[in-house]
N, CA, C and O atoms as a Maestro MAE file, in Angstrom:
{
 s_m_m2io_version
 :::
 2.0.0
}

f_m_ct {
 s_m_title
 :::
 protein
 m_atom[244] {
  # First column is atom index #
  i_m_mmod_type
  r_m_x_coord
  r_m_y_coord
  r_m_z_coord
  i_m_residue_number
  s_m_chain_name
  s_m_pdb_residue_name
  s_m_pdb_atom_name
  i_m_atomic_number
  :::
  1 25 0.871 -1.036 -0.109 1 A "MET " " N  " 7
  2 3 -0.094 0.130 0.072 1 A "MET " " CA " 6
  3 2 0.960 0.646 -0.422 1 A "MET " " C  " 6
  4 15 1.961 -0.040 -0.627 1 A "MET " " O  " 8
  5 25 0.885 2.287 -0.764 2 A "SER " " N  " 7
  6 3 1.240 3.385 -0.439 2 A "SER " " CA " 6
  7 2 1.133 4.481 0.619 2 A "SER " " C  " 6
  8 15 0.250 4.757 1.431 2 A "SER " " O  " 8
  9 25 2.238 4.974 0.361 3 A "THR " " N  " 7
  10 3 1.890 5.844 1.233 3 A "THR " " CA " 6
  11 2 0.896 7.226 1.696 3 A "THR " " C  " 6
  12 15 0.567 7.820 2.722 3 A "THR " " O  " 8
  13 25 0.608 7.308 -0.171 4 A "ALA " " N  " 7
  14 3 -0.798 8.468 -0.099 4 A "ALA " " CA " 6
  15 2 -2.080 7.085 0.650 4 A "ALA " " C  " 6
  16 15 -3.095 7.081 1.346 4 A "ALA " " O  " 8
  17 25 -1.625 6.576 0.290 5 A "ALA " " N  " 7
  18 3 -3.042 5.776 0.177 5 A "ALA " " CA " 6
  19 2 -3.251 5.162 2.217 5 A "ALA " " C  " 6
  20 15 -4.305 4.864 2.777 5 A "ALA " " O  " 8
  21 25 -2.517 5.167 2.526 6 A "LEU " " N  " 7
  22 3 -1.941 5.035 4.145 6 A "LEU " " CA " 6
  23 2 -2.165 6.658 4.542 6 A "LEU " " C  " 6
  24 15 -3.041 6.869 5.381 6 A "LEU " " O  " 8
  25 25 -1.606 7.550 4.126 7 A "GLY " " N  " 7
  26 3 -2.752 9.411 4.681 7 A "GLY " " CA " 6
  27 2 -4.144 9.063 4.285 7 A "GLY " " C  " 6
  28 15 -5.205 8.912 4.890 7 A "GLY " " O  " 8
  29 25 -4.018 9.041 3.892 8 A "LEU " " N  " 7
  30 3 -5.251 8.869 3.443 8 A "LEU " " CA " 6
  31 2 -6.515 8.092 4.340 8 A "LEU " " C  " 6
  32 15 -7.496 8.536 4.936 8 A "LEU " " O  " 8
  33 25 -5.966 6.685 4.116 9 A "LEU " " N  " 7
  34 3 -6.479 5.791 5.847 9 A "LEU " " CA " 6
  35 2 -6.602 6.600 6.885 9 A "LEU " " C  " 6
  36 15 -7.603 6.492 7.592 9 A "LEU " " O  " 8
  37 25 -5.583 7.589 7.184 10 A "ALA " " N  " 7
  38 3 -5.918 7.997 8.509 10 A "ALA " " CA " 6
  39 2 -6.334 8.940 8.215 10 A "ALA " " C  " 6
  40 15 -6.648 9.593 9.210 10 A "ALA " " O  " 8
  41 25 -6.592 9.576 7.037 11 A "GLY " " N  " 7
  42 3 -7.273 10.609 7.837 11 A "GLY " " CA " 6
  43 2 -8.639 10.948 7.711 11 A "GLY " " C  " 6
  44 15 -9.389 11.924 7.734 11 A "GLY " " O  " 8
  45 25 -8.639 9.585 7.551 12 A "MET " " N  " 7
  46 3 -10.912 8.728 6.878 12 A "MET " " CA " 6
  47 2 -10.797 8.853 8.518 12 A "MET " " C  " 6
  48 15 -11.728 9.486 9.017 12 A "MET " " O  " 8
  49 25 -9.961 8.431 9.293 13 A "ALA " " N  " 7
  50 3 -9.949 8.171 10.557 13 A "ALA " " CA " 6
  51 2 -10.632 8.956 11.493 13 A "ALA " " C  " 6
  52 15 -11.758 8.983 11.990 13 A "ALA " " O  " 8
  53 25 -9.350 9.728 11.592 14 A "LEU " " N  " 7
  54 3 -9.329 10.772 12.100 14 A "LEU " " CA " 6
  55 2 -11.088 11.388 11.848 14 A "LEU " " C  " 6
  56 15 -11.945 11.569 12.713 14 A "LEU " " O  " 8
  57 25 -11.147 11.517 10.936 15 A "GLY " " N  " 7
  58 3 -12.604 12.908 10.689 15 A "GLY " " CA " 6
  59 2 -13.346 11.800 10.966 15 A "GLY " " C  " 6
  60 15 -13.844 11.990 9.857 15 A "GLY " " O  " 8
  61 25 -14.164 10.380 11.550 16 A "PHE " " N  " 7
  62 3 -14.483 9.661 11.375 16 A "PHE " " CA " 6
  63 2 -14.922 10.453 13.051 16 A "PHE " " C  " 6
  64 15 -15.814 11.082 13.621 16 A "PHE " " O  " 8
  65 25 -12.833 9.549 13.356 17 A "ALA " " N  " 7
  66 3 -13.596 9.947 15.096 17 A "ALA " " CA " 6
  67 2 -14.080 11.403 15.282 17 A "ALA " " C  " 6
  68 15 -15.224 11.517 15.723 17 A "ALA " " O  " 8
  69 25 -13.347 12.609 14.999 18 A "GLY " " N  " 7
  70 3 -13.469 13.709 15.769 18 A "GLY " " CA " 6
  71 2 -15.808 13.912 14.886 18 A "GLY " " C  " 6
  72 15 -16.782 14.265 15.550 18 A "GLY " " O  " 8
  73 25 -15.798 13.560 13.539 19 A "TYR " " N  " 7
  74 3 -17.297 14.114 13.620 19 A "TYR " " CA " 6
  75 2 -18.161 12.774 14.399 19 A "TYR " " C  " 6
  76 15 -19.279 13.105 14.791 19 A "TYR " " O  " 8
  77 25 -17.823 11.501 14.631 20 A "PHE " " N  " 7
  78 3 -18.720 10.732 15.375 20 A "PHE " " CA " 6
  79 2 -18.482 10.731 17.755 20 A "PHE " " C  " 6
  80 15 -19.067 10.315 18.755 20 A "PHE " " O  " 8
  81 25 -17.802 11.158 17.537 21 A "GLY " " N  " 7
  82 3 -17.035 11.057 18.295 21 A "GLY " " CA " 6
  83 2 -16.667 12.004 18.963 21 A "GLY " " C  " 6
  84 15 -15.814 11.535 19.717 21 A "GLY " " O  " 8
  85 25 -16.841 13.682 19.282 22 A "GLY " " N  " 7
  86 3 -15.618 14.308 19.306 22 A "GLY " " CA " 6
  87 2 -14.608 14.820 18.996 22 A "GLY " " C  " 6
  88 15 -14.117 14.706 17.873 22 A "GLY " " O  " 8
  89 25 -13.980 15.651 20.176 23 A "PHE " " N  " 7
  90 3 -13.420 16.167 20.426 23 A "PHE " " CA " 6
  91 2 -12.163 14.818 20.854 23 A "PHE " " C  " 6
  92 15 -11.333 14.495 20.004 23 A "PHE " " O  " 8
  93 25 -12.176 14.436 21.640 24 A "TRP " " N  " 7
  94 3 -11.645 13.437 22.361 24 A "TRP " " CA " 6
  95 2 -11.342 12.436 21.393 24 A "TRP " " C  " 6
  96 15 -10.228 12.217 20.918 24 A "TRP " " O  " 8
  97 25 -12.589 11.741 21.088 25 A "ALA " " N  " 7
  98 3 -12.138 10.338 20.378 25 A "ALA " " CA " 6
  99 2 -11.197 11.095 19.615 25 A "ALA " " C  " 6
  100 15 -10.059 11.000 20.073 25 A "ALA " " O  " 8
  101 25 -11.378 12.343 17.858 26 A "PHE " " N  " 7
  102 3 -10.563 12.708 17.451 26 A "PHE " " CA " 6
  103 2 -8.322 11.923 18.239 26 A "PHE " " C  " 6
  104 15 -7.458 11.125 17.873 26 A "PHE " " O  " 8
  105 25 -8.566 12.918 19.382 27 A "LEU " " N  " 7
  106 3 -7.898 13.008 19.645 27 A "LEU " " CA " 6
  107 2 -6.830 12.346 20.058 27 A "LEU " " C  " 6
  108 15 -5.639 12.656 20.021 27 A "LEU " " O  " 8
  109 25 -7.641 10.931 20.656 28 A "LEU " " N  " 7
  110 3 -7.243 9.294 20.976 28 A "LEU " " CA " 6
  111 2 -6.905 8.865 20.312 28 A "LEU " " C  " 6
  112 15 -5.757 8.422 20.287 28 A "LEU " " O  " 8
  113 25 -8.079 8.730 19.051 29 A "VAL " " N  " 7
  114 3 -7.036 7.987 17.904 29 A "VAL " " CA " 6
  115 2 -5.989 8.457 17.235 29 A "VAL " " C  " 6
  116 15 -5.309 7.591 16.685 29 A "VAL " " O  " 8
  117 25 -5.506 10.020 17.059 30 A "LEU " " N  " 7
  118 3 -4.257 10.754 16.824 30 A "LEU " " CA " 6
  119 2 -3.495 9.474 17.511 30 A "LEU " " C  " 6
  120 15 -3.135 8.450 16.930 30 A "LEU " " O  " 8
  121 25 -3.330 9.824 19.020 31 A "VAL " " N  " 7
  122 3 -2.616 9.748 19.950 31 A "VAL " " CA " 6
  123 2 -2.295 7.943 19.485 31 A "VAL " " C  " 6
  124 15 -1.285 7.751 18.808 31 A "VAL " " O  " 8
  125 25 -3.009 6.926 19.799 32 A "LEU " " N  " 7
  126 3 -2.749 6.116 19.544 32 A "LEU " " CA " 6
  127 2 -2.586 5.705 18.266 32 A "LEU " " C  " 6
  128 15 -2.673 4.480 18.179 32 A "LEU " " O  " 8
  129 25 -2.367 6.306 17.154 33 A "GLY " " N  " 7
  130 3 -2.021 6.307 15.725 33 A "GLY " " CA " 6
  131 2 -0.764 6.259 15.485 33 A "GLY " " C  " 6
  132 15 -0.143 5.669 14.601 33 A "GLY " " O  " 8
  133 25 -0.326 7.116 16.580 34 A "VAL " " N  " 7
  134 3 1.087 7.679 16.731 34 A "VAL " " CA " 6
  135 2 1.507 6.587 16.969 34 A "VAL " " C  " 6
  136 15 1.501 5.929 15.928 34 A "VAL " " O  " 8
  137 25 2.063 5.751 18.223 35 A "VAL " " N  " 7
  138 3 2.225 5.771 19.607 35 A "VAL " " CA " 6
  139 2 2.359 3.936 18.071 35 A "VAL " " C  " 6
  140 15 3.190 3.028 18.047 35 A "VAL " " O  " 8
  141 25 1.252 4.172 17.221 36 A "GLY " " N  " 7
  142 3 1.269 2.639 16.324 36 A "GLY " " CA " 6
  143 2 2.272 2.372 15.585 36 A "GLY " " C  " 6
  144 15 2.696 1.216 15.606 36 A "GLY " " O  " 8
  145 25 2.899 3.340 14.762 37 A "LEU " " N  " 7
  146 3 3.811 4.542 13.927 37 A "LEU " " CA " 6
  147 2 4.850 3.648 14.590 37 A "LEU " " C  " 6
  148 15 5.362 2.649 14.086 37 A "LEU " " O  " 8
  149 25 5.039 4.060 15.564 38 A "VAL " " N  " 7
  150 3 6.273 3.771 16.802 38 A "VAL " " CA " 6
  151 2 6.895 2.517 16.931 38 A "VAL " " C  " 6
  152 15 7.963 1.925 16.776 38 A "VAL " " O  " 8
  153 25 5.507 2.368 17.353 39 A "ILE " " N  " 7
  154 3 6.119 0.704 17.366 39 A "ILE " " CA " 6
  155 2 5.983 0.181 16.042 39 A "ILE " " C  " 6
  156 15 7.112 -0.265 15.837 39 A "ILE " " O  " 8
  157 25 5.210 -0.075 14.870 40 A "GLY " " N  " 7
  158 3 5.392 -0.576 14.208 40 A "GLY " " CA " 6
  159 2 7.414 0.417 12.761 40 A "GLY " " C  " 6
  160 15 8.032 0.236 11.711 40 A "GLY " " O  " 8
  161 25 7.376 0.886 13.402 41 A "LEU " " N  " 7
  162 3 9.002 1.673 12.469 41 A "LEU " " CA " 6
  163 2 9.974 0.965 13.634 41 A "LEU " " C  " 6
  164 15 11.043 0.464 13.286 41 A "LEU " " O  " 8
  165 25 9.497 0.947 15.205 42 A "LEU " " N  " 7
  166 3 10.951 -0.244 16.068 42 A "LEU " " CA " 6
  167 2 10.742 -1.697 15.448 42 A "LEU " " C  " 6
  168 15 11.663 -2.479 15.214 42 A "LEU " " O  " 8
  169 25 9.326 -1.948 15.206 43 A "ALA " " N  " 7
  170 3 9.703 -3.167 14.963 43 A "ALA " " CA " 6
  171 2 10.043 -3.247 14.096 43 A "ALA " " C  " 6
  172 15 10.108 -4.476 14.117 43 A "ALA " " O  " 8
  173 25 10.385 -3.002 13.173 44 A "GLU " " N  " 7
  174 3 10.774 -2.675 12.141 44 A "GLU " " CA " 6
  175 2 12.714 -2.608 11.722 44 A "GLU " " C  " 6
  176 15 13.516 -3.106 10.932 44 A "GLU " " O  " 8
  177 25 12.675 -1.814 12.664 45 A "GLY " " N  " 7
  178 3 14.311 -2.199 13.115 45 A "GLY " " CA " 6
  179 2 14.359 -0.337 12.334 45 A "GLY " " C  " 6
  180 15 15.148 -0.291 11.390 45 A "GLY " " O  " 8
  181 25 13.867 0.606 12.542 46 A "GLU " " N  " 7
  182 3 14.446 2.245 12.076 46 A "GLU " " CA " 6
  183 2 15.005 2.802 13.347 46 A "GLU " " C  " 6
  184 15 14.815 2.242 14.427 46 A "GLU " " O  " 8
  185 25 15.650 3.833 13.227 47 A "ASP " " N  " 7
  186 3 16.038 4.793 14.056 47 A "ASP " " CA " 6
  187 2 15.693 5.746 14.006 47 A "ASP " " C  " 6
  188 15 15.782 6.614 13.139 47 A "ASP " " O  " 8
  189 25 15.160 5.702 15.127 48 A "LEU " " N  " 7
  190 3 13.565 7.490 15.898 48 A "LEU " " CA " 6
  191 2 15.122 8.436 15.564 48 A "LEU " " C  " 6
  192 15 15.130 9.298 14.686 48 A "LEU " " O  " 8
  193 25 16.163 8.170 16.262 49 A "ARG " " N  " 7
  194 3 16.757 9.140 16.288 49 A "ARG " " CA " 6
  195 2 17.212 10.268 14.646 49 A "ARG " " C  " 6
  196 15 17.715 11.387 14.550 49 A "ARG " " O  " 8
  197 25 16.666 9.144 13.486 50 A "ASP " " N  " 7
  198 3 17.370 9.741 12.364 50 A "ASP " " CA " 6
  199 2 15.915 10.950 11.815 50 A "ASP " " C  " 6
  200 15 16.009 11.913 11.054 50 A "ASP " " O  " 8
  201 25 14.494 10.350 12.642 51 A "TRP " " N  " 7
  202 3 13.430 11.111 12.313 51 A "TRP " " CA " 6
  203 2 14.221 13.039 12.694 51 A "TRP " " C  " 6
  204 15 14.294 13.967 11.888 51 A "TRP " " O  " 8
  205 25 14.564 13.027 13.812 52 A "ARG " " N  " 7
  206 3 15.398 14.110 14.376 52 A "ARG " " CA " 6
  207 2 16.127 14.637 13.623 52 A "ARG " " C  " 6
  208 15 15.888 15.833 13.461 52 A "ARG " " O  " 8
  209 25 16.930 14.242 13.086 53 A "ARG " " N  " 7
  210 3 17.758 15.410 12.704 53 A "ARG " " CA " 6
  211 2 17.514 15.239 11.881 53 A "ARG " " C  " 6
  212 15 17.111 14.228 11.307 53 A "ARG " " O  " 8
  213 25 17.828 16.876 11.406 54 A "PRO " " N  " 7
  214 3 17.521 17.820 9.692 54 A "PRO " " CA " 6
  215 2 17.768 17.435 8.786 54 A "PRO " " C  " 6
  216 15 18.887 16.922 8.745 54 A "PRO " " O  " 8
  217 25 16.669 17.408 7.074 55 A "ARG " " N  " 7
  218 3 16.934 17.408 6.356 55 A "ARG " " CA " 6
  219 2 18.174 17.685 4.947 55 A "ARG " " C  " 6
  220 15 18.484 17.258 3.834 55 A "ARG " " O  " 8
  221 25 18.619 18.929 6.200 56 A "SER " " N  " 7
  222 3 20.296 19.139 5.037 56 A "SER " " CA " 6
  223 2 21.653 18.255 5.926 56 A "SER " " C  " 6
  224 15 22.784 17.842 5.668 56 A "SER " " O  " 8
  225 25 21.198 18.273 6.485 57 A "GLU " " N  " 7
  226 3 22.506 16.912 7.138 57 A "GLU " " CA " 6
  227 2 22.337 16.243 6.309 57 A "GLU " " C  " 6
  228 15 23.265 16.023 5.530 57 A "GLU " " O  " 8
  229 25 21.214 15.703 6.149 58 A "ASP " " N  " 7
  230 3 21.364 14.263 5.060 58 A "ASP " " CA " 6
  231 2 22.067 14.785 3.071 58 A "ASP " " C  " 6
  232 15 22.833 14.189 2.315 58 A "ASP " " O  " 8
  233 25 21.347 16.046 2.936 59 A "ARG " " N  " 7
  234 3 21.851 16.627 1.918 59 A "ARG " " CA " 6
  235 2 23.904 16.517 2.052 59 A "ARG " " C  " 6
  236 15 24.526 16.115 1.068 59 A "ARG " " O  " 8
  237 25 24.606 16.899 3.259 60 A "ARG " " N  " 7
  238 3 25.907 16.923 3.118 60 A "ARG " " CA " 6
  239 2 26.488 15.604 2.870 60 A "ARG " " C  " 6
  240 15 27.347 15.732 1.998 60 A "ARG " " O  " 8
  241 25 26.427 14.850 3.113 61 A "ARG " " N  " 7
  242 3 26.637 13.012 3.435 61 A "ARG " " CA " 6
  243 2 26.518 12.653 1.989 61 A "ARG " " C  " 6
  244 15 26.593 11.476 1.636 61 A "ARG " " O  " 8
  :::
 }
 m_bond[243] {
  # First column is bond index #
  i_m_from
  i_m_to
  i_m_order
  :::
  1 1 2 1
  2 2 3 1
  3 3 4 2
  4 3 5 1
  5 5 6 1
  6 6 7 1
  7 7 8 2
  8 7 9 1
  9 9 10 1
  10 10 11 1
  11 11 12 2
  12 11 13 1
  13 13 14 1
  14 14 15 1
  15 15 16 2
  16 15 17 1
  17 17 18 1
  18 18 19 1
  19 19 20 2
  20 19 21 1
  21 21 22 1
  22 22 23 1
  23 23 24 2
  24 23 25 1
  25 25 26 1
  26 26 27 1
  27 27 28 2
  28 27 29 1
  29 29 30 1
  30 30 31 1
  31 31 32 2
  32 31 33 1
  33 33 34 1
  34 34 35 1
  35 35 36 2
  36 35 37 1
  37 37 38 1
  38 38 39 1
  39 39 40 2
  40 39 41 1
  41 41 42 1
  42 42 43 1
  43 43 44 2
  44 43 45 1
  45 45 46 1
  46 46 47 1
  47 47 48 2
  48 47 49 1
  49 49 50 1
  50 50 51 1
  51 51 52 2
  52 51 53 1
  53 53 54 1
  54 54 55 1
  55 55 56 2
  56 55 57 1
  57 57 58 1
  58 58 59 1
  59 59 60 2
  60 59 61 1
  61 61 62 1
  62 62 63 1
  63 63 64 2
  64 63 65 1
  65 65 66 1
  66 66 67 1
  67 67 68 2
  68 67 69 1
  69 69 70 1
  70 70 71 1
  71 71 72 2
  72 71 73 1
  73 73 74 1
  74 74 75 1
  75 75 76 2
  76 75 77 1
  77 77 78 1
  78 78 79 1
  79 79 80 2
  80 79 81 1
  81 81 82 1
  82 82 83 1
  83 83 84 2
  84 83 85 1
  85 85 86 1
  86 86 87 1
  87 87 88 2
  88 87 89 1
  89 89 90 1
  90 90 91 1
  91 91 92 2
  92 91 93 1
  93 93 94 1
  94 94 95 1
  95 95 96 2
  96 95 97 1
  97 97 98 1
  98 98 99 1
  99 99 100 2
  100 99 101 1
  101 101 102 1
  102 102 103 1
  103 103 104 2
  104 103 105 1
  105 105 106 1
  106 106 107 1
  107 107 108 2
  108 107 109 1
  109 109 110 1
  110 110 111 1
  111 111 112 2
  112 111 113 1
  113 113 114 1
  114 114 115 1
  115 115 116 2
  116 115 117 1
  117 117 118 1
  118 118 119 1
  119 119 120 2
  120 119 121 1
  121 121 122 1
  122 122 123 1
  123 123 124 2
  124 123 125 1
  125 125 126 1
  126 126 127 1
  127 127 128 2
  128 127 129 1
  129 129 130 1
  130 130 131 1
  131 131 132 2
  132 131 133 1
  133 133 134 1
  134 134 135 1
  135 135 136 2
  136 135 137 1
  137 137 138 1
  138 138 139 1
  139 139 140 2
  140 139 141 1
  141 141 142 1
  142 142 143 1
  143 143 144 2
  144 143 145 1
  145 145 146 1
  146 146 147 1
  147 147 148 2
  148 147 149 1
  149 149 150 1
  150 150 151 1
  151 151 152 2
  152 151 153 1
  153 153 154 1
  154 154 155 1
  155 155 156 2
  156 155 157 1
  157 157 158 1
  158 158 159 1
  159 159 160 2
  160 159 161 1
  161 161 162 1
  162 162 163 1
  163 163 164 2
  164 163 165 1
  165 165 166 1
  166 166 167 1
  167 167 168 2
  168 167 169 1
  169 169 170 1
  170 170 171 1
  171 171 172 2
  172 171 173 1
  173 173 174 1
  174 174 175 1
  175 175 176 2
  176 175 177 1
  177 177 178 1
  178 178 179 1
  179 179 180 2
  180 179 181 1
  181 181 182 1
  182 182 183 1
  183 183 184 2
  184 183 185 1
  185 185 186 1
  186 186 187 1
  187 187 188 2
  188 187 189 1
  189 189 190 1
  190 190 191 1
  191 191 192 2
  192 191 193 1
  193 193 194 1
  194 194 195 1
  195 195 196 2
  196 195 197 1
  197 197 198 1
  198 198 199 1
  199 199 200 2
  200 199 201 1
  201 201 202 1
  202 202 203 1
  203 203 204 2
  204 203 205 1
  205 205 206 1
  206 206 207 1
  207 207 208 2
  208 207 209 1
  209 209 210 1
  210 210 211 1
  211 211 212 2
  212 211 213 1
  213 213 214 1
  214 214 215 1
  215 215 216 2
  216 215 217 1
  217 217 218 1
  218 218 219 1
  219 219 220 2
  220 219 221 1
  221 221 222 1
  222 222 223 1
  223 223 224 2
  224 223 225 1
  225 225 226 1
  226 226 227 1
  227 227 228 2
  228 227 229 1
  229 229 230 1
  230 230 231 1
  231 231 232 2
  232 231 233 1
  233 233 234 1
  234 234 235 1
  235 235 236 2
  236 235 237 1
  237 237 238 1
  238 238 239 1
  239 239 240 2
  240 239 241 1
  241 241 242 1
  242 242 243 1
  243 243 244 2
  :::
 }
}
């Protein structure tokens, strides 16, 4: 599945949560989505410190 399709699904899930459940449901879905993303990245062996590095440092290498 492409990144755009995953982004669309995540946006739709947040939209449904916000519409039917209100602000707190939206916030809960958002937080749990971020937690799931972090766990998934760790399971794939990604180094989360790479996400904090500015992109300009990547270009210098």
